[in-house]
N, C-alpha and C positions, 0 to 999 in steps of 0.2 A: 764694832761700831759704838762710839761713845754715846752717853746719854744726851749730851748737848746736841750732837748731830741728829739723833733721832727726834729730839724735841724741835729742832729747827726744820727738819724735813716735814714733820707733821704740820707745823705752822705754815710752811710753804704750800701745803695742799689746801689751805684755807677752809678748814671744817666749818667755820662760822657761816660760810656762804652756801653750805649745803641746805640751808633753810629754803633757798630758791627751788629746790627739788621737791618741796612740798606740793608743787603744782601737779605732780604725778597722782596725788590722791584725790584730785577733783573728780575724775571719772568714777572712782570708787564710791565717793560720797553721793554723787548725783545719779548713779546707776542703781541705787538702792541695794547695794551688795556690801554695805559697811559691816553688817553683822555676820557675814559668811566667812568663816576662817580661811577657806581656800582662796577666795578673792583677796582677802586682806594679806595673806602670805605672799601672793603673786605681786601685789602692789608694793609691799615692803621690799621684795626682791628687786623690783624695778627701781625703787628709790636708791637702794644700795648700789646698783649698777650705775646710775646716773651720778652718784656721789664719786665713785671711782673715775668715771669718765670726765667729770668736771675738774676734778683735782689734777688729772693728767694734763688737761688743757690749760689750767692755771699755771702749771709748771712750764709748759711750752711757751705760753705768753710771756712769762717772766724772762725766759731765755731770749725771746725775740726783742723784748722791750728793755733789756738790761741797762743799756746806756741811758735811756730816757728815765727809767725808774730811779737811777742813782741821783738824778737832778730834781726829782719830785719831792716836795716837802713831807709827804706821807708814805709814798711807795718806796722811798729810799730805805725804809725800815724793814722791808721784806727780806727774808733770809738770803736769797740769792744776791740781791742788790747790796745787802749789808756785808756780804762776804762770809756768811755763816755756813753756806753750802757752796759747792762748786758747780760749774756748768755740766760737767760729766756726770755728777751725781744726780742732777736734775733730769738730764736726758734718760738715764737708766730708770729712775723712778717713774717718770712720765710714760716711758714705753711699757713698763711692767703693769702699771695701772690701766693703760689703754687696752692691753691684751686681756686683762681680767674683765674689763668692762664689755669688750666685744664678745668674749666667750660667754660671759654670764647673760648678756642680752639675747643672743641667739638660743641659748639653753632655755631661757624662760619662754620665749615665743619668737618664731622667725620674723614676724612682722615687727615686733618690738626691736629685734636686732637691727633691722634696717632703719628704724628710727634712730637708734644709737649711732649707726654709720652716718646718717643724714646730719645729725647734730654735730658730729665730729667734723665733717666736711664743711658745714656752715661756719664753725668756729675757726677752722684753718683759713677759709676764704675771708672771714672777718679780720683775722690777725694780719693777713698780708695785703688785702685789697679793700674790702668793704668798710673798714673803720676809717678810711681816708675819704670816703664819698659822703658828701653832705646829705642829710635826710636818710639815705640808704643805711648809714651806720646805725641810726636809732631803730629803723625797721628791722635790721639784722638782730639787734638785741631783743626786740619784741618777738621775732620769729623763734628765738631760742626758747622762750617761755611757751609759745604755741606748740613747739615740738614736744616739750615736756608733758603738756596736757594730752596731746595725741598719743604719746608713748604710754601714759597712764591708762589710756583706753585700750590700746593694742595689747598691753601685757595681761589684761584680764578679758580681752576679746569682747568688748562692748562698744556701743556707739555713743558718741557725745553730741549733744545738741549743737547745731551750727551757731545758734545764738550765743551759747556759752563760749564757744571757740572764738567768736568775734569779740566778745567782752574781754576774754583773756588777752587777745592781741592789743586791744585798746588800752587796757590798764597797764600792760607791759610797756607799751609805747609811752604812756604817761610817765612811768618811772624812768625810762631811758632818757626822755627829754629833760626831766628833772635832774638827772645825773649830769648831763651836759651843762646845764645851767650852773650847777654846783661847781663844776670844774672851771668854768669861766671865771666865776667870782673868787674861788679859792686861789687859783694860779695867777689871776690878774694879768699883768703884762707878759708873764712867762707862759701863759696858756697856749699861745700859738706855737711856741717852740716845743712844748711838750707833746701836743697832739695836733697834727697838721689840719685835721678837719675843723678844729676850733677857730681857725682863721676865717672860716666861711659862716660862722655863727656869730650872733651877738645876743645880749640879754633880752632886748626887746623882741626880736624874732622868736626866741625860745619861749618867752612869756605868751606870745600870741598862739604859738603852736600848742603849748600846754593848755591854754584856755579851750581851744577847739577839742582836743582829745579828752579833757576832763568832762565837758558837756556831753560828748559822744559816749563816753563810758557810762555815765549815769543814765542817759536815755536808753542805750542798748540794754543795760541790765534790767531797767524797769519794763521794757517791752518783753524781754525774755521771761520775766516772772509772770506776765499777764498773757503770754501767747497761748494760742489754743493747744499747741504741742505740749507746753509745760503743764497746763491745766489737765490735759488728758493723761499725761504720764503720771502725775502725782495725785490726781483725783480731786484737786481743788486749786484755787488761786491764792492760797495762803502764803506762798513764797514771797508775795508782795510785802509781807511784814519784815523781810530782810533788807528792804531798800534803805531804811534809815541807817543801818549799820554800814552799808556800802558808802552812803553819803558821808557819814561821819569819818570813815576810814580815809576817804579821799581828802576831805577838808583838813583832817589832822595831818595828813602827809603834806598838804600845801602849807600848813602852818609851820611845820618843821623845816620845809624848804625855804620859805620866804622870811620867816621870823627868826629861825634858829640856825640858818645857813647849813642845814643838813640836806641829805638827798644823794650824796655821793655813794653811799653804801646802803641800799634798801634792806639788805640782810641784817645790818646793825640796828636799824630802826625796829625791825621785827623782833630782835633779841633784847633790846634795851629800853624801848619806849613803853612805859607801863600802860598808858591809855590805849595805844595801838594793840597791845597784847590782850588787854581786857576786851576790847571791841571785837577782835578776831575770835576769842573764845565765845563771846555771846552770840556772834554771827553763826559759828559752827553749831552751837547748841540749838539755836532757832531753826537752822536748816535741818538738823537732825529730827527735831520735833515735827516739823512740817512734812518731811519725806517719810519718816519711819513711824 
């Protein structure tokens, strides 16, 4: 196998998007087990499993959307669409990664293994059906992050606050709606040809939906930090001091979506936007101080 082929195949697995799987560490952080090597090891194992799983799904999606990707101004540069790898090579790699993910998932914890299966089935349903259903398409994307958080809890066998799960769903829905808005603006008149569901959206509708979800996210997180359950678990209501970081993170994301025409790739924002990176680091430090 040539070096160029290996490089193209690695690129096709989209390692930059593995940042999304950081959601698996939410349960580790908020369950107060961040300093326990056993729990950390299990969480890292879960993260690796989801990276393998997601990469297999990215390859499968590239196969399904091959013709459309070739006409897309950005996706046409993906290895399969650009002709750097073949469909048969993509099928083989996707199958191998999927088997490794399923085996690793059940080896870590049976309950976690079923989350892996559920995530895969959700993505298959999304690729063939759900992505063409208005509103349901964005709910499906949000559900994928919800399953990541659930998976992070199951792999270390702990419970996650219902408030935190709802907050995760809302902020994921916020990013999904922002992604659709970005696609509409980027593709302009060709948007409806590239993705069928975009025929049933318009910028005004998405702006209204984003506004509702943004407000809901902030309110839900604030309530979570001040809820009796949270205060009892952590021994104080000091988690409320993390609210400004959440507010800034959302406002910064909105700025990048509306003023910089970004939002199509949340993982790239997490990797490249300095202000967002610093805000996340400060948020994590503050949470750690409050909880530990």
